[in-house]
C-alpha positions as CSV (number, residue, x, y, z in Angstrom):
1,M,118.7,141.3,77.4
2,N,120.3,142.7,74.3
3,T,120.7,146.4,74.9
4,T,122.2,147.2,71.5
5,P,119.6,149.0,69.4
6,P,118.7,147.2,66.2
7,K,120.5,148.5,63.1
8,L,119.2,148.3,59.5
9,D,122.1,147.6,57.2
10,E,123.3,145.2,54.6
11,E,124.0,141.5,55.1
12,P,127.7,140.7,55.1
13,A,128.7,139.6,51.6
14,A,130.5,136.5,52.9
15,S,127.3,135.0,54.3
16,S,124.9,135.8,51.4
17,T,125.8,134.5,48.0
18,H,122.3,134.2,46.6
19,G,120.4,137.2,45.1
20,L,117.7,139.0,47.0
21,T,115.1,137.8,44.5
22,Q,116.0,134.2,45.1
23,V,115.8,134.7,48.9
24,L,112.4,136.3,48.7
25,L,111.0,133.6,46.4
26,V,112.1,130.9,48.8
27,S,110.8,132.9,51.7
28,A,107.4,133.1,50.0
29,F,107.4,129.4,49.5
30,A,108.5,128.7,53.0
31,G,105.8,131.0,54.4
32,A,103.1,129.2,52.4
33,L,104.3,125.9,54.0
34,V,104.2,127.5,57.4
35,G,100.6,128.6,56.8
36,L,99.6,125.0,56.0
37,V,101.6,123.3,58.8
38,G,100.9,125.9,61.4
39,G,97.2,126.1,60.5
40,S,96.9,122.4,60.6
41,F,98.6,122.3,64.0
42,H,96.1,124.9,65.3
43,W,93.1,123.1,63.8
44,M,94.1,119.7,65.3
45,L,94.9,121.3,68.7
46,L,91.5,123.1,68.7
47,H,89.4,120.1,67.7
48,G,91.5,117.6,69.8
49,S,91.0,119.7,72.9
50,Q,87.2,119.9,72.2
51,G,87.1,116.1,71.7
52,F,89.1,115.5,74.9
53,A,86.7,117.8,76.8
54,K,83.8,115.7,75.6
55,L,85.5,112.5,76.7
56,L,86.1,114.0,80.2
57,A,82.5,114.9,80.5
58,Q,81.5,111.4,79.5
59,W,83.9,109.7,81.9
60,K,82.7,111.9,84.7
61,A,79.1,111.0,84.0
62,E,79.5,107.3,83.3
63,G,83.0,106.1,84.1
64,F,84.7,103.6,81.7
65,F,84.3,99.9,82.0
66,G,84.1,100.1,85.7
67,L,87.0,102.5,86.1
68,P,86.3,105.8,87.9
69,G,86.5,108.7,85.6
70,W,89.1,110.5,87.6
71,L,91.5,107.6,87.6
72,L,91.1,107.0,83.8
73,T,91.8,110.7,83.2
74,M,95.0,110.6,85.3
75,V,96.2,107.6,83.4
76,V,95.4,109.0,80.0
77,V,96.9,112.5,80.6
78,G,99.9,111.0,82.3
79,L,100.6,108.8,79.3
80,C,100.1,111.6,76.8
81,V,102.5,113.9,78.7
82,G,105.0,111.1,79.1
83,I,104.9,110.4,75.4
84,A,105.4,114.1,74.7
85,R,108.5,114.2,76.9
86,W,109.8,110.9,75.4
87,L,109.6,112.4,71.9
88,V,111.9,115.3,73.0
89,T,114.7,112.8,73.7
90,F,115.0,112.3,70.0
91,A,115.7,116.0,69.4
92,P,116.6,117.9,72.6
93,S,116.2,121.3,70.9
94,A,112.5,120.6,70.6
95,A,112.1,121.0,74.3
96,G,109.9,123.8,75.7
97,S,109.0,126.8,73.7
98,G,111.8,126.7,71.1
99,V,112.0,130.5,70.8
100,Q,115.2,130.5,72.9
101,H,116.7,128.1,70.4
102,V,115.7,130.4,67.4
103,E,117.3,133.3,69.2
104,A,120.4,131.3,70.0
105,V,120.8,130.5,66.2
106,M,120.5,134.2,65.4
107,R,123.3,134.9,67.9
108,E,125.4,132.1,66.5
109,E,125.2,130.3,69.8
110,A,123.6,127.2,68.3
111,T,123.1,125.6,64.9
112,P,119.6,125.5,63.3
113,A,117.5,122.6,64.5
114,S,117.3,119.5,62.4
115,F,114.2,118.5,60.4
116,R,113.2,115.9,62.9
117,V,112.3,118.8,65.3
118,L,109.3,119.6,63.1
119,P,107.4,116.3,63.5
120,I,108.4,116.0,67.2
121,K,107.2,119.6,67.9
122,F,104.0,118.9,66.0
123,L,103.1,115.6,67.6
124,G,104.7,116.4,71.0
125,G,102.8,119.7,71.2
126,L,99.5,117.8,70.5
127,F,100.2,115.2,73.1
128,A,101.1,117.8,75.7
129,M,98.4,120.5,75.0
130,V,95.3,118.5,74.0
131,P,95.0,117.0,77.5
132,G,95.2,120.4,79.1
133,L,98.8,121.5,80.0
134,A,99.0,125.2,80.4
135,L,101.2,125.8,77.3
136,G,100.8,127.9,74.2
137,R,100.7,126.8,70.5
138,E,102.9,129.8,69.5
139,G,106.2,128.3,70.7
140,P,105.9,125.1,68.6
141,T,104.6,127.0,65.6
142,I,107.5,129.5,65.7
143,Q,110.1,126.7,65.9
144,M,108.4,124.6,63.2
145,A,108.4,127.7,61.0
146,A,112.1,128.2,61.6
147,V,112.8,124.6,60.7
148,I,110.7,125.0,57.5
149,G,112.8,128.1,56.7
150,T,116.2,126.4,57.0
151,Q,115.0,123.2,55.2
152,C,113.8,125.3,52.3
153,G,117.2,126.9,52.2
154,K,118.8,123.4,52.0
155,W,116.4,122.2,49.2
156,F,117.3,125.2,47.1
157,G,121.0,124.9,47.7
158,F,121.5,128.1,49.8
159,T,124.6,128.7,51.7
160,R,124.9,128.2,55.5
161,G,124.5,132.0,56.0
162,D,121.3,132.2,54.0
163,R,119.9,129.1,55.6
164,S,120.5,130.6,59.0
165,L,118.8,133.9,57.9
166,L,115.8,131.9,56.7
167,Y,115.7,130.0,60.0
168,T,115.2,133.2,62.0
169,A,113.3,135.3,59.4
170,I,110.6,132.6,58.7
171,A,110.1,132.2,62.5
172,G,108.0,135.3,62.5
173,S,105.5,133.8,60.2
174,G,105.0,131.1,62.8
175,L,103.8,133.7,65.4
176,S,101.6,135.3,62.7
177,V,99.9,132.0,62.0
178,A,99.6,131.0,65.7
179,F,97.5,134.1,66.6
180,N,96.4,135.3,63.1
181,A,98.5,138.4,63.8
182,P,100.8,139.2,60.8
183,L,102.3,142.5,62.1
184,A,103.1,141.0,65.4
185,G,105.1,138.3,63.6
186,V,107.2,140.8,61.8
187,A,107.7,142.8,65.0
188,F,108.7,139.6,66.9
189,V,111.6,139.0,64.5
190,I,112.7,142.6,64.5
191,E,112.4,143.2,68.3
192,E,113.0,139.8,69.9
193,V,114.8,137.4,67.6
194,A,117.1,139.5,65.5
195,H,120.4,140.7,67.0
196,R,120.9,142.8,63.9
197,I,118.3,143.8,61.4
198,T,119.2,143.8,57.7
199,M,117.1,144.8,54.7
200,R,117.5,141.2,53.5
201,R,116.2,139.7,56.7
202,L,113.4,142.3,56.9
203,L,112.1,141.7,53.4
204,A,112.3,137.9,53.8
205,T,110.3,138.1,57.0
206,L,107.7,140.4,55.4
207,I,107.1,138.1,52.4
208,A,107.0,135.0,54.5
209,V,104.5,136.5,56.9
210,A,102.3,137.6,53.9
211,T,102.2,134.1,52.3
212,A,101.8,132.3,55.6
213,I,98.9,134.4,56.7
214,A,97.3,134.2,53.2
215,V,97.4,130.4,53.2
216,Y,96.2,130.2,56.8
217,R,93.2,132.5,56.2
218,A,92.3,130.7,53.0
219,Y,92.0,127.4,54.7
220,F,91.3,128.2,58.3
221,G,89.4,131.5,58.3
222,N,90.1,135.1,59.5
223,A,88.3,135.4,62.8
224,V,90.0,137.5,65.5
225,E,91.1,135.6,68.6
226,L,89.5,137.8,71.2
227,S,85.9,138.7,71.4
228,F,84.3,141.3,73.7
229,T,81.5,143.9,73.9
230,K,82.1,147.6,73.1
231,L,84.7,149.2,75.3
232,L,83.8,152.1,77.6
233,P,85.4,155.3,76.4
234,S,88.6,156.2,78.1
235,N,89.9,159.6,79.0
236,L,93.3,161.2,79.7
237,T,93.1,160.8,83.5
238,E,92.7,157.0,83.0
239,L,96.2,156.9,81.5
240,V,97.5,157.3,85.1
241,A,95.6,154.1,86.1
242,Y,96.9,152.3,83.0
243,G,100.5,153.4,83.9
244,L,100.0,152.1,87.5
245,L,98.7,148.8,86.0
246,G,101.8,148.5,83.8
247,A,104.1,149.2,86.7
248,W,102.4,146.6,88.9
249,L,102.6,144.0,86.0
250,G,106.2,144.9,85.4
251,A,107.0,143.7,89.0
252,L,104.7,140.6,88.6
253,G,106.5,139.8,85.3
254,V,109.9,139.6,87.0
255,L,108.4,137.3,89.7
256,Y,106.7,135.1,87.0
257,N,110.0,134.6,85.2
258,K,111.6,133.5,88.4
259,S,108.7,131.1,88.9
260,V,109.3,129.6,85.5
261,L,113.0,129.1,86.2
262,L,112.2,127.8,89.7
263,G,109.9,125.2,88.1
264,L,112.7,124.1,85.7
265,N,115.2,123.8,88.5
266,L,112.9,121.8,90.8
267,F,111.9,119.4,88.0
268,S,115.6,118.6,87.2
269,S,116.8,118.5,90.8
270,T,113.9,116.5,92.4
271,A,114.6,112.8,92.2
272,P,117.5,113.2,89.8
273,K,117.8,109.4,89.3
274,V,114.2,109.2,88.1
275,S,113.7,109.5,84.3
276,P,112.3,112.9,83.2
277,I,109.8,110.9,81.2
278,I,108.4,109.3,84.3
279,K,108.4,112.6,86.3
280,A,106.6,114.3,83.4
281,G,104.0,111.5,83.4
282,I,103.4,111.9,87.1
283,L,103.0,115.7,86.9
284,G,100.8,115.2,83.8
285,A,98.6,112.8,85.8
286,L,98.1,115.4,88.5
287,I,97.2,118.0,86.0
288,G,94.8,115.5,84.5
289,L,93.1,115.3,87.9
290,V,92.7,119.1,87.9
291,A,91.3,118.8,84.3
292,Y,88.8,116.3,85.5
293,W,87.4,118.3,88.5
294,Q,88.0,121.8,87.2
295,P,88.3,121.8,83.3
296,Q,87.9,125.6,83.2
297,W,91.3,125.9,84.8
298,V,93.5,124.0,82.3
299,G,94.5,124.4,78.7
300,G,96.4,127.1,76.8
301,G,94.2,129.9,78.1
302,E,92.3,131.2,75.1
303,L,88.8,130.1,76.3
304,Q,89.5,131.6,79.8
305,V,90.7,134.9,78.3
306,N,87.5,135.3,76.3
307,A,85.5,134.5,79.5
308,V,87.3,137.3,81.3
309,L,86.6,139.7,78.4
310,A,83.0,138.7,78.4
311,G,82.7,139.7,82.0
312,Q,81.6,136.1,83.0
313,L,83.9,135.8,86.0
314,S,83.2,137.2,89.5
315,I,86.1,138.8,91.4
316,N,86.5,135.6,93.5
317,A,86.6,133.5,90.3
318,L,89.2,135.9,88.8
319,I,91.4,135.6,92.0
320,I,91.3,131.8,91.9
321,L,92.0,131.6,88.2
322,F,94.9,134.0,88.6
323,L,96.5,132.0,91.4
324,V,95.9,128.6,89.7
325,R,97.4,129.8,86.4
326,W,100.3,131.4,88.1
327,A,101.3,128.0,89.4
328,L,100.0,125.8,86.5
329,G,102.0,127.7,83.8
330,P,105.5,127.2,85.3
331,V,104.6,123.6,86.4
332,S,103.6,122.7,82.8
333,Y,106.7,124.4,81.3
334,S,109.0,122.7,83.8
335,M,108.5,119.3,82.1
336,S,110.3,120.5,78.9
337,V,107.6,119.1,76.6
338,P,106.9,121.1,73.4
339,G,104.8,124.1,74.3
340,G,105.0,127.9,74.5
341,L,104.8,130.6,77.1
342,F,102.9,133.3,75.3
343,A,99.3,132.1,75.5
344,P,99.4,131.1,79.2
345,L,101.0,134.4,80.3
346,L,98.3,136.4,78.3
347,L,95.7,134.8,80.6
348,V,97.6,135.9,83.7
349,G,97.8,139.4,82.3
350,A,94.1,139.4,81.5
351,T,93.1,138.3,85.0
352,S,95.5,140.8,86.5
353,G,94.1,143.7,84.5
354,A,90.5,142.8,85.3
355,L,91.3,142.4,89.0
356,F,93.1,145.8,89.0
357,A,90.2,147.7,87.5
358,T,87.6,145.9,89.6
359,S,89.5,146.6,92.8
360,L,89.9,150.3,92.0
361,N,86.2,150.5,91.2
362,F,85.5,149.8,94.9
363,L,87.3,153.1,95.7
364,V,86.0,155.4,93.0
365,T,82.6,156.6,91.8
366,A,81.2,157.6,88.5
367,P,82.4,159.1,86.1
368,F,85.7,157.6,87.1
369,V,84.6,153.9,86.9
370,L,87.2,151.8,85.1
371,D,86.3,149.3,82.4
372,P,87.6,145.8,83.5
373,I,87.5,144.6,80.0
374,A,89.8,147.4,78.7
375,F,92.2,146.8,81.6
376,A,92.2,143.1,80.9
377,L,93.3,143.7,77.3
378,V,95.9,146.2,78.3
379,G,97.0,143.9,81.1
380,M,97.8,141.2,78.5
381,A,100.2,143.4,76.6
382,A,101.8,144.8,79.7
383,F,102.4,141.4,81.3
384,F,103.7,140.1,78.0
385,T,106.1,143.0,77.9
386,A,107.3,142.5,81.4
387,V,108.0,138.8,80.8
388,V,109.4,138.8,77.3
389,R,110.6,142.5,77.2
390,A,109.2,143.0,73.7
391,P,106.7,145.9,74.0
392,F,106.1,146.6,70.3
393,T,105.3,142.9,69.7
394,G,103.0,142.8,72.7
395,I,101.1,145.9,71.6
396,L,100.6,144.8,68.1
397,L,99.7,141.3,69.2
398,I,96.8,142.5,71.3
399,I,95.6,145.0,68.7
400,E,95.5,142.3,66.0
401,M,94.0,139.6,68.3
402,S,91.3,142.0,69.4
403,G,90.8,143.7,66.0
404,S,90.6,147.1,67.8
405,V,92.8,150.2,67.9
406,T,90.8,151.9,70.6
407,L,93.3,151.2,73.3
408,V,96.5,152.2,71.5
409,A,97.5,154.9,74.0
410,P,96.7,152.8,77.1
411,L,98.6,149.9,75.6
412,I,101.7,152.0,75.0
413,V,101.6,153.7,78.5
414,A,101.1,150.4,80.3
415,S,103.7,148.5,78.3
416,V,106.3,151.2,78.7
417,A,105.7,151.3,82.5
418,A,105.9,147.5,82.7
419,C,109.2,147.5,80.8
420,L,110.6,150.3,82.9
421,V,109.8,148.6,86.2
422,A,111.1,145.2,85.1
423,N,114.4,146.8,84.0
424,L,114.7,148.8,87.3
425,M,114.2,145.5,89.1
426,H,117.0,144.0,87.0
427,G,114.7,141.2,85.8
428,E,116.1,139.3,82.9
429,P,113.8,138.7,79.9
430,I,112.5,135.1,80.0
431,Y,114.1,134.0,76.7
432,D,117.5,135.4,77.7
433,S,117.3,133.3,80.9
434,L,116.1,130.2,79.0
435,R,118.8,130.7,76.3
436,A,121.5,130.8,79.1
437,R,120.4,127.4,80.3
438,M,121.0,125.8,76.9
439,P,124.2,123.8,76.3
440,H,126.7,125.6,74.2
441,H,126.2,124.8,70.5
442,P,123.6,122.1,71.2
443,T,123.0,119.5,68.6
444,D,120.2,116.9,68.2
445,R,121.2,113.3,68.2
């Protein structure tokens, strides 16, 4: 984890030969492209997942030319995941989330990804996530945005320094588009990606986010991601409970990061002579079997989060969903197919928060009854903070995804507690760990 506080100063003259106006104009153009590409990716993922769910229901009811539905599902999902992993072989930096590569570029530990990463991330993400892998759309969208940024720098004849600046600055517009959360995208660049904040980078990020979100909303609407009924009013004493939730999730976040790394290690070390494409296909087929019998367990997690916030799940269902997703997320990520970590871990945080409040409600009486919906929302930000170690981004992300500022104080208390406990446990932020696994100065073939 970078412990040096961000500084706002001027970009070194040697790395920036173009005027600020030129950089901002290109940033605006790149942001508009991100809005179109990222919005299209989101639309295709949404409608592709809905179409696949209908196919599963049809196969389950009728089979397919004599084949049992479960077998057909295993074959189809296994093939899709295998194709996603095969695509990564053409551009190794497209593997996984891609956020770690964007951070590595910022720290001059890697060169910006080539243009081929964009179509591989787009298609590979669809092949991996439409059939139900527990991966998020934000990782591919962030890296695709970064690639668009550096390519725009090339098209307009920018120097290497300014192309690298655009690679990291435009990445924030990818997160903005993925969750319809513009301020979280800006915070992500400032807090998580940037090793040093400059006015040039900050302005480029702001204008790219503005144009990206404008294009996205013009074509794909402006609905908030999370829907829920009116929250119960909170009081000062409840902040103690929110702090305890944050502390608990800080510890869980450290364990979750270890689970992700364990999954990656097991995938690479198990049957080392077997192609990773075949191994990914086998794991994909097993996840396909889960999707066939329990479709409510798979996918990025957005539908399940809204079910938690709607109060549709019993405590037993919450426990099962928490345990399943704790395992399914690291297993899905272990295959190194294009897909992010944010959306799946938000579901783990939501189920954790709801379970925490529901459990405490067995021990207390009115007027001290806790609202499981409020604790689910706060749990999302706290668990995000524990895993990624970016509290400001997590807080803004939940505020914008929910469209509500009611829980600002609880979000802050829980996120600070989560970050504190994770640091006391010497847990490393997930992207620092993933970046350390990358080869030095990786290049795509």
